[in-house]
Short mmCIF file of the C-alpha atoms (twelve columns), coordinates in Angstrom:
data_MODEL
# 
_entry.id   MODEL 
# 
loop_
_atom_site.group_PDB 
_atom_site.id 
_atom_site.type_symbol 
_atom_site.label_atom_id 
_atom_site.label_alt_id 
_atom_site.label_comp_id 
_atom_site.label_asym_id 
_atom_site.label_seq_id 
_atom_site.Cartn_x 
_atom_site.Cartn_y 
_atom_site.Cartn_z 
_atom_site.pdbx_PDB_model_num 
ATOM 1  C CA . MET A 1  20.506  -6.604  -8.204 1 
ATOM 2  C CA . ALA A 2  18.044  -6.752  -5.325 1 
ATOM 3  C CA . ILE A 3  18.516  -9.185  -2.464 1 
ATOM 4  C CA . SER A 4  14.902  -8.745  -1.399 1 
ATOM 5  C CA . SER A 5  11.825  -7.084  -2.873 1 
ATOM 6  C CA . GLU A 6  8.636   -7.016  -0.823 1 
ATOM 7  C CA . TYR A 7  5.391   -5.088  -1.202 1 
ATOM 8  C CA . THR A 8  1.905   -4.699  0.226  1 
ATOM 9  C CA . TYR A 9  -1.129  -3.033  -1.301 1 
ATOM 10 C CA . TRP A 10 -3.119  -0.891  1.152  1 
ATOM 11 C CA . HIS A 11 -6.696  0.226   0.473  1 
ATOM 12 C CA . LEU A 12 -8.216  3.336   2.056  1 
ATOM 13 C CA . THR A 13 -11.859 2.765   2.981  1 
ATOM 14 C CA . PRO A 14 -14.311 4.712   5.165  1 
ATOM 15 C CA . HIS A 15 -13.171 2.431   8.021  1 
ATOM 16 C CA . GLY A 16 -9.438  3.092   7.559  1 
ATOM 17 C CA . TRP A 17 -6.612  1.308   5.768  1 
ATOM 18 C CA . VAL A 18 -7.091  -2.366  4.868  1 
ATOM 19 C CA . ASP A 19 -4.203  -4.547  3.718  1 
ATOM 20 C CA . GLY A 20 -4.467  -6.277  0.368  1 
ATOM 21 C CA . ASN A 21 -2.227  -8.395  -1.823 1 
ATOM 22 C CA . SER A 22 1.330   -8.726  -0.616 1 
ATOM 23 C CA . LYS A 23 4.610   -10.325 -1.588 1 
ATOM 24 C CA . THR A 24 7.350   -11.125 0.881  1 
ATOM 25 C CA . ASP A 25 10.442  -13.256 0.619  1 
ATOM 26 C CA . SER A 26 8.476   -16.103 2.204  1 
ATOM 27 C CA . GLY A 27 5.501   -16.035 -0.183 1 
ATOM 28 C CA . ASN A 28 2.615   -14.230 -1.829 1 
ATOM 29 C CA . TRP A 29 -0.812  -13.500 -0.355 1 
ATOM 30 C CA . SER A 30 -3.931  -12.506 -2.289 1 
ATOM 31 C CA . LYS A 31 -6.909  -10.644 -0.845 1 
ATOM 32 C CA . SER A 32 -9.967  -9.112  -2.468 1 
ATOM 33 C CA . VAL A 33 -10.026 -5.339  -2.856 1 
ATOM 34 C CA . PRO A 34 -12.696 -3.904  -0.505 1 
ATOM 35 C CA . TYR A 35 -15.760 -2.684  -2.428 1 
ATOM 36 C CA . ASP A 36 -15.618 0.716   -0.694 1 
ATOM 37 C CA . THR A 37 -11.978 1.531   -1.558 1 
ATOM 38 C CA . PHE A 38 -11.204 5.184   -2.335 1 
ATOM 39 C CA . VAL A 39 -7.399  5.010   -2.698 1 
ATOM 40 C CA . THR A 40 -4.943  2.155   -3.176 1 
ATOM 41 C CA . VAL A 41 -1.273  2.501   -2.219 1 
ATOM 42 C CA . LYS A 42 1.441   0.016   -3.123 1 
ATOM 43 C CA . TYR A 43 4.176   0.195   -0.490 1 
ATOM 44 C CA . GLN A 44 7.427   -1.492  -1.526 1 
ATOM 45 C CA . GLU A 45 10.776  -2.102  0.149  1 
ATOM 46 C CA . VAL A 46 13.774  -3.265  -1.883 1 
ATOM 47 C CA . LEU A 47 17.010  -4.409  -0.240 1 
ATOM 48 C CA . GLU A 48 19.864  -3.894  -2.687 1 
ATOM 49 C CA . ASP A 49 23.027  -6.002  -2.798 1 
ATOM 50 C CA . ASP A 50 24.913  -3.184  -1.037 1 
ATOM 51 C CA . PHE A 51 22.362  -3.534  1.818  1 
ATOM 52 C CA . SER A 52 20.760  -0.151  1.151  1 
ATOM 53 C CA . ILE A 53 16.965  -0.096  1.413  1 
ATOM 54 C CA . THR A 54 14.744  1.741   -1.032 1 
ATOM 55 C CA . LYS A 55 11.171  2.412   0.095  1 
ATOM 56 C CA . THR A 56 8.590   3.568   -2.436 1 
ATOM 57 C CA . THR A 57 4.865   4.189   -2.590 1 
ATOM 58 C CA . GLU A 58 2.617   4.212   -5.636 1 
ATOM 59 C CA . ARG A 59 -0.773  5.866   -5.045 1 
ATOM 60 C CA . THR A 60 -3.888  5.309   -7.191 1 
ATOM 61 C CA . GLU A 61 -7.225  7.041   -6.672 1 
ATOM 62 C CA . VAL A 62 -9.970  4.488   -7.234 1 
ATOM 63 C CA . ARG A 63 -12.840 6.985   -6.920 1 
ATOM 64 C CA . THR A 64 -13.141 10.582  -8.090 1 
ATOM 65 C CA . ASP A 65 -14.640 12.076  -4.905 1 
ATOM 66 C CA . THR A 66 -11.679 14.335  -4.075 1 
ATOM 67 C CA . ALA A 67 -13.295 15.913  -1.004 1 
ATOM 68 C CA . ARG A 68 -14.057 12.505  0.533  1 
ATOM 69 C CA . ILE A 69 -10.544 11.254  -0.254 1 
ATOM 70 C CA . GLN A 70 -9.008  14.283  1.466  1 
ATOM 71 C CA . GLU A 71 -11.282 13.748  4.470  1 
ATOM 72 C CA . LEU A 72 -10.316 10.081  4.766  1 
ATOM 73 C CA . GLU A 73 -6.598  10.778  4.295  1 
ATOM 74 C CA . ALA A 74 -6.741  13.413  7.053  1 
ATOM 75 C CA . LYS A 75 -8.522  10.975  9.366  1 
ATOM 76 C CA . PHE A 76 -6.339  7.974   8.460  1 
ATOM 77 C CA . PRO A 77 -2.807  9.107   7.463  1 
ATOM 78 C CA . PHE A 78 -0.766  6.530   5.537  1 
ATOM 79 C CA . GLU A 79 1.851   5.234   8.024  1 
ATOM 80 C CA . PHE A 80 2.368   1.611   7.109  1 
ATOM 81 C CA . HIS A 81 5.209   -0.718  6.302  1 
ATOM 82 C CA . ILE A 82 5.526   -4.370  5.396  1 
# 
């Protein structure tokens, strides 16, 4: 059973990564998805009852422009945490 489960959605736009909805142990926050989003990544950290931490990402392409997505991901690598 998890002691803690937190996540943040990150949206890749032409201006870089923008944070979106998030859930932490202290509450939930909702934000609108930017209109110019190309990729959304859900970054999650789970603290298990043995105090091990599992970090996962779930990536979703919002647009089909593969070349532009690759360009943006090269310019703005995903390096975020909660």
